[in-house]
N, CA, C and O of each residue as an XYZ file, in Angstrom:
480
protein
N     -25.249     25.318      6.279
C     -26.167     25.770      4.927
C     -26.249     24.362      4.259
O     -25.528     23.374      4.401
N     -27.085     24.525      3.672
C     -27.493     22.790      2.424
C     -26.810     23.433      1.705
O     -26.372     24.549      1.986
N     -26.601     22.782      0.587
C     -26.430     23.376     -1.135
C     -27.606     23.625     -1.652
O     -27.641     24.384     -2.621
N     -28.693     23.122     -1.200
C     -29.941     24.060     -1.705
C     -29.868     25.283     -1.215
O     -29.506     26.126     -2.035
N     -30.062     25.607     -0.292
C     -30.268     26.584     -0.060
C     -28.907     27.455      0.033
O     -28.791     28.098      1.077
N     -28.279     27.522     -0.535
C     -26.923     27.924     -1.032
C     -27.166     28.838     -2.068
O     -27.103     30.067     -2.089
N     -27.619     27.529     -3.413
C     -27.965     27.708     -4.654
C     -29.188     28.844     -4.740
O     -29.424     29.722     -5.570
N     -29.901     28.409     -3.436
C     -31.338     29.354     -3.486
C     -30.926     31.123     -3.776
O     -31.445     31.773     -4.684
N     -29.901     31.685     -2.800
C     -29.237     32.768     -2.592
C     -28.139     32.817     -3.011
O     -27.325     33.246     -2.194
N     -27.483     32.365     -4.651
C     -26.712     32.589     -5.183
C     -28.194     33.034     -6.592
O     -28.076     33.883     -7.475
N     -29.214     32.295     -6.386
C     -30.161     32.194     -7.278
C     -30.831     34.107     -6.971
O     -30.833     35.169     -7.594
N     -31.252     33.648     -5.799
C     -31.925     35.560     -5.685
C     -30.960     36.760     -5.922
O     -31.309     37.876     -6.307
N     -29.387     36.259     -5.560
C     -28.684     37.667     -6.055
C     -28.093     38.049     -7.611
O     -27.495     39.052     -8.000
N     -28.417     37.112     -8.156
C     -28.388     36.370     -9.867
C     -29.127     37.401     -9.998
O     -28.727     38.359    -10.659
N     -30.516     37.397     -9.306
C     -31.928     37.819    -10.285
C     -32.130     39.560     -9.764
O     -32.737     40.479    -10.314
N     -31.311     39.513     -8.437
C     -31.357     41.025     -7.916
C     -30.191     41.750     -8.821
O     -30.293     42.973     -8.920
N     -29.477     41.334     -9.256
C     -27.703     41.721     -9.821
C     -26.984     42.120     -9.874
O     -26.439     42.921    -10.633
N     -26.666     41.324     -8.503
C     -26.503     41.809     -7.470
C     -24.524     40.657     -7.943
O     -23.540     40.988     -7.282
N     -24.354     39.464     -9.070
C     -23.790     38.688     -9.708
C     -24.865     38.752    -11.239
O     -25.997     38.618    -11.704
N     -23.203     39.120    -11.536
C     -23.060     39.042    -13.130
C     -23.389     37.318    -13.377
O     -23.495     36.644    -12.352
N     -23.557     36.582    -14.801
C     -24.079     35.723    -15.167
C     -22.832     34.873    -14.964
O     -23.033     33.744    -14.518
N     -21.316     35.307    -15.272
C     -20.200     34.981    -14.907
C     -20.482     34.281    -14.154
O     -20.771     33.085    -14.129
N     -20.352     35.540    -13.045
C     -19.800     35.421    -11.253
C     -20.613     34.143    -10.639
O     -20.097     33.452     -9.761
N     -22.452     33.764    -11.371
C     -23.328     32.993    -10.995
C     -23.115     32.183    -11.146
O     -23.197     31.426    -10.180
N     -22.688     31.650    -12.380
C     -22.029     30.845    -13.074
C     -20.450     29.492    -12.091
O     -20.322     28.282    -11.908
N     -19.855     30.435    -11.857
C     -18.267     30.519    -11.456
C     -19.083     29.978     -9.698
O     -18.873     28.840     -9.278
N     -19.724     30.714     -9.109
C     -20.669     30.337     -7.555
C     -21.227     29.313     -7.801
O     -20.687     28.490     -7.062
N     -21.902     28.873     -8.318
C     -22.835     27.334     -8.822
C     -21.840     26.610     -9.056
O     -22.092     25.421     -8.859
N     -20.638     26.849     -9.451
C     -19.771     25.252     -9.933
C     -19.113     25.008     -8.622
O     -18.769     23.893     -8.231
N     -18.930     26.323     -7.847
C     -18.213     26.367     -6.423
C     -18.314     25.371     -5.899
O     -17.369     24.619     -5.662
N     -20.121     25.054     -5.457
C     -21.280     24.951     -4.238
C     -21.008     23.912     -4.588
O     -20.334     23.208     -3.837
N     -21.615     23.199     -6.436
C     -21.741     21.677     -6.532
C     -20.250     21.200     -6.822
O     -20.037     20.054     -7.217
N     -19.644     21.744     -6.697
C     -18.238     20.496     -6.715
C     -18.041     20.996     -4.538
O     -17.177     20.464     -3.840
N     -18.594     21.566     -4.242
C     -18.156     20.724     -2.706
C     -16.483     21.861     -2.421
O     -15.554     21.700     -1.630
N     -16.698     22.773     -3.302
C     -14.940     23.312     -2.927
C     -15.043     24.614     -1.277
O     -14.243     25.012     -0.430
N     -16.369     24.812     -1.563
C     -17.060     25.918     -0.273
C     -16.776     25.292      0.518
O     -15.937     25.771      1.281
N     -17.460     23.396      0.916
C     -17.027     23.014      2.050
C     -16.069     22.488      2.534
O     -15.790     22.001      3.629
N     -15.325     22.713      1.106
C     -13.724     21.841      1.597
C     -12.688     22.882      2.069
O     -11.575     22.445      2.362
N     -13.089     25.174      2.256
C     -12.366     25.800      2.863
C     -13.058     25.818      4.113
O     -12.793     26.488      5.111
N     -13.998     24.982      3.926
C     -14.763     25.750      6.146
C     -14.132     24.754      6.625
O     -14.537     24.700      7.786
N     -13.374     23.903      6.467
C     -12.640     22.738      7.276
C     -12.429     22.335      7.800
O     -11.810     21.368      7.357
N     -12.558     22.344      9.696
C     -11.707     23.321     10.785
C     -10.200     22.429     10.767
O     -10.095     21.206     10.679
N      -9.185     23.348     10.867
C      -7.810     22.990     10.647
C      -7.326     21.656     11.130
O      -6.571     20.854     10.581
N      -8.127     21.593     12.640
C      -7.773     20.390     13.319
C      -8.209     18.687     12.405
O      -7.548     17.662     12.240
N      -9.134     18.950     12.134
C      -9.649     17.818     10.964
C      -8.520     17.567      9.962
O      -7.909     16.516      9.770
N      -8.346     18.990      9.245
C      -7.318     18.675      8.228
C      -6.318     18.240      7.872
O      -5.827     17.840      6.816
N      -5.799     18.454      9.756
C      -4.322     17.943     10.311
C      -4.571     16.294     10.424
O      -4.116     15.476      9.625
N      -5.389     15.987     11.585
C      -5.995     14.452     11.789
C      -6.014     13.920     10.878
O      -5.295     12.945     11.096
N      -6.777     13.795      8.765
C      -6.196     13.694      8.074
C      -5.370     13.250      7.281
O      -5.085     12.192      6.720
N      -4.815     14.984      7.393
C      -3.060     14.347      6.748
C      -1.768     13.755      7.438
O      -0.570     13.742      7.155
N      -2.520     13.286      8.435
C      -1.489     12.180      9.425
C      -1.496     11.262      8.590
O      -2.430     10.860      7.896
N      -0.132     10.813      8.665
C       1.194      9.568      8.584
C       1.947      8.947      8.871
O       2.651      9.753      9.478
N       2.466      7.988      8.939
C       3.632      7.394      9.340
C       4.452      7.979      8.768
O       4.280      8.212      7.572
N       5.671      8.432      9.459
C       6.587      8.708      8.922
C       7.713      7.949      8.780
O       8.265      7.400      9.733
N       8.465      7.817      6.498
C       9.335      6.541      6.667
C      10.573      6.239      7.199
O      11.104      5.217      7.636
N      11.099      8.120      6.954
C      12.307      8.059      7.302
C      12.780      8.862      9.089
O      13.928      8.866      9.533
N      11.493      9.484      9.846
C      11.899      9.431     11.262
C      11.311      8.497     11.881
O      10.111      8.466     12.156
N      12.076      7.731     12.117
C      11.379      6.561     12.704
C      12.621      5.620     13.628
O      13.799      5.512     13.286
N      12.118      5.129     14.611
C      12.241      4.062     15.147
C      11.603      2.529     15.307
O      12.291      1.519     15.157
N      10.617      2.516     15.535
C       9.806      1.295     14.911
C       8.275      1.568     14.365
O       7.880      0.479     13.949
N       7.662      2.161     14.260
C       6.598      1.959     13.244
C       6.559      3.543     12.563
O       5.552      3.748     11.885
N       7.385      4.513     12.646
C       7.639      5.816     12.106
C       5.850      6.718     13.002
O       5.461      7.781     12.518
N       5.316      6.284     13.821
C       4.046      7.536     14.936
C       4.286      8.465     14.984
O       3.579      9.441     14.737
N       5.928      8.398     15.495
C       6.449      9.643     16.630
C       6.579     10.753     15.606
O       6.010     11.842     15.683
N       7.398     10.351     14.632
C       7.539     11.123     13.594
C       6.410     11.651     12.318
O       6.650     12.290     11.293
N       5.472     11.253     12.700
C       4.668     11.118     11.918
C       3.557     12.948     12.701
O       3.126     13.992     12.212
N       3.583     12.475     13.696
C       2.698     13.295     14.448
C       3.661     14.352     14.696
O       3.207     15.471     14.937
N       5.269     14.130     14.672
C       6.085     14.967     15.292
C       5.819     16.511     13.101
O       5.900     17.740     13.102
N       5.614     15.816     12.151
C       5.905     16.747     11.418
C       4.274     17.599     11.209
O       4.203     18.753     10.786
N       3.067     16.772     11.594
C       2.058     17.743     11.333
C       2.445     18.831     12.678
O       2.814     19.957     12.344
N       2.385     18.583     13.873
C       2.875     19.528     14.955
C       3.418     20.566     15.534
O       3.291     21.438     16.394
N       4.501     19.827     14.178
C       6.124     21.361     14.007
C       6.841     20.427     15.927
O       8.027     20.753     15.871
N       6.746     19.929     16.748
C       7.218     19.844     17.628
C       8.639     18.392     16.900
O       8.797     17.833     15.814
N       9.128     18.359     17.830
C      10.012     17.361     17.529
C      10.105     15.962     18.103
O       9.858     15.524     19.226
N      10.564     15.362     16.921
C      10.011     13.884     17.692
C      10.429     13.100     18.950
O       9.601     12.540     19.669
N      11.654     13.087     19.164
C      11.947     13.227     20.256
C      10.870     13.363     21.706
O      10.581     12.684     22.691
N      10.571     14.495     21.198
C       9.151     15.378     22.477
C       8.037     13.877     22.449
O       7.583     13.309     23.442
N       7.798     13.487     20.912
C       6.917     12.683     21.004
C       7.022     11.076     21.956
O       6.345     10.296     22.627
N       8.383     11.310     21.423
C       8.670      9.743     22.397
C       8.542      8.998     23.812
O       8.324      7.859     24.226
N       8.945     11.005     24.610
C       9.361     11.328     25.415
C       8.128     10.524     26.281
O       8.172      9.648     27.145
N       6.602     11.521     25.382
C       5.593     11.539     26.113
C       4.707     10.247     26.265
O       3.985      9.901     27.200
N       5.086      9.410     24.607
C       4.841      7.679     24.769
C       5.511      7.394     25.750
O       4.744      6.968     26.614
N       6.759      7.398     26.168
C       8.055      6.653     27.200
C       7.306      6.618     28.515
O       7.200      5.700     29.329
N       6.434      8.791     28.526
C       5.897      9.081     30.114
C       4.328      8.232     29.872
O       3.555      8.211     30.831
N       3.936      7.576     28.609
C       2.314      7.696     29.148
C       2.195      5.730     29.045
O       1.175      5.043     28.995
N       3.187      5.431     29.043
C       3.855      3.972     28.884
C       3.730      3.402     30.965
O       3.274      2.368     31.452
N       4.464      4.830     31.756
C       3.663      4.640     33.377
C       2.536      4.504     33.749
O       2.166      3.990     34.805
N       1.838      4.998     32.833
C       0.526      5.042     32.287
C      -0.422      4.009     32.760
O      -1.575      4.432     32.850
N      -0.174      2.226     33.230
C      -0.766      1.660     32.697
C      -0.367      0.990     31.767
O      -0.906     -0.111     31.660
N       0.592      1.318     30.849
C       0.712      0.421     30.074
C      -0.180      1.697     28.216
O       0.014      1.660     27.001
N      -0.924      2.415     28.998
C      -1.694      3.517     28.109
C      -0.653      3.694     26.337
O      -0.911      3.411     25.167
N       0.528      4.301     27.055
C       1.679      4.873     25.975
C       1.430      3.279     24.855
O       0.490      3.301     24.060
N       2.158      2.280     24.912
C       2.064      1.282     24.379
C       0.926      0.638     23.303
O       1.116      0.260     22.147
N      -0.565      0.650     24.245
C      -1.656      0.744     23.768
C      -2.119      1.529     22.460
O      -2.516      1.148     21.359
N      -1.884      2.922     23.095
C      -1.309      3.841     21.914
C      -1.316      4.085     20.677
O      -2.202      4.395     19.881
N       0.130      3.852     20.580
C       1.675      3.812     19.837
C       1.285      2.304     18.832
O       1.632      2.038     17.681
N       0.412      1.491     19.840
C       0.006      0.118     18.555
C      -0.616      0.742     17.831
O      -0.282      1.300     16.786
N      -1.631      0.685     18.376
C      -3.306      1.295     17.579
C      -2.734      2.072     16.713
O      -2.687      1.597     15.578
N      -2.159      3.384     16.894
C      -1.561      4.109     15.656
C      -0.828      3.026     14.830
O      -1.400      1.963     14.591
N      -0.430      3.104     14.690
C       0.782      1.865     14.099
C       0.315      1.875     12.985
O       0.488      2.478     11.926
N      -0.976      0.291     13.816
C      -1.906      0.052     13.142
C      -2.865      0.602     11.989
O      -3.046      0.209     10.836
N      -3.288      1.416     12.555
C      -5.167      2.419     12.184
C      -4.469      3.222     11.318
O      -5.047      3.269     10.233
N      -3.226      4.026     11.361
C      -2.453      5.430     11.030
C      -1.646      5.068      9.605
O      -0.505      4.608      9.640
N      -2.275      5.293      8.490
C      -1.840      4.705      7.188
C      -0.300      4.855      7.126
O       0.023      5.697      7.965
N       0.830      4.349      6.434
C       2.031      5.063      6.156
C       2.336      6.250      4.853
O       1.660      6.373      3.831
N       3.715      7.155      5.295
C       3.572      7.679      4.121
C       4.229      7.383      2.892
O       5.220      6.654      2.840
N       3.676      7.960      1.842
C       4.399      7.265      0.462
C       5.783      7.881     -0.413
O       6.154      9.048     -0.540
N       6.257      6.857     -0.845
C       7.720      7.398     -1.483
C       7.637      9.088     -1.288
O       6.720      9.905     -1.212
N       9.059      9.137     -1.253
C       8.879     10.707     -1.622
C       8.200     11.987     -1.175
O       8.339     13.144     -1.574
N       7.232     11.329      0.000
C       7.285     12.455      1.056
C       7.607     12.550      2.319
O       6.810     12.535      3.257
N       8.677     12.641      2.376
C       9.858     12.777      3.028
C      10.095     13.687      3.988
O       9.146     13.696      4.771
N      10.807     14.341      4.239
C      11.851     15.820      4.942
C      12.762     15.982      4.456
O      13.770     16.517      4.918
N      12.553     15.456      3.198
C      14.301     15.116      2.036
C      15.348     14.906      3.205
O      16.376     15.577      3.295
N      15.064     14.126      3.899
C      16.633     13.479      4.858
C      17.052     12.350      4.109
O      16.366     11.330      4.040
N      17.782     12.440      3.733
C      18.524     10.828      3.271
C      18.635      9.839      4.211
O      18.865     10.092      5.394
N      18.496      8.781      3.800
C      18.063      7.261      4.966
C      19.092      6.575      3.894
O      19.264      6.692      2.680
N      19.626      5.886      4.822
C      19.794      4.287      4.635
C      19.474      3.100      4.190
O      18.819      2.302      4.860
N      19.929      2.860      2.957
C      19.108      1.802      2.105
C      18.933      0.286      3.032
O      19.889     -0.150      3.674
N      17.479     -0.485      2.994
C      17.100     -1.415      4.348
C      18.408     -2.431      4.040
O      19.068     -2.632      3.021
N      18.449     -2.815      5.007
C      19.520     -4.182      5.364
C      18.831     -5.549      5.061
O      19.438     -6.603      5.255
């Protein structure tokens, strides 16, 4: 439903007395701010948008650690899956390198809370 359709329906409800003035203004502000669309976003899309390479659970680029954080699986499972994909014509290496390049690294302080040793 487009914003104009939602606003028309809100206006009709307001005219019929179903919505008070205050309720109408809050609903209208929510539609215009885009909050209504944000709540309807699919969970899979939200998870993909939240994907970041890990800073503290990494061997090479942090890709498996980042995927593990999003999916809730252990990072070693993802490492094994990428290793198995390596046996399929190097597909694992290709996917890993693409994700290493395209997925942004998480910001400082957003890790899982584990202490890491200082960089050498």
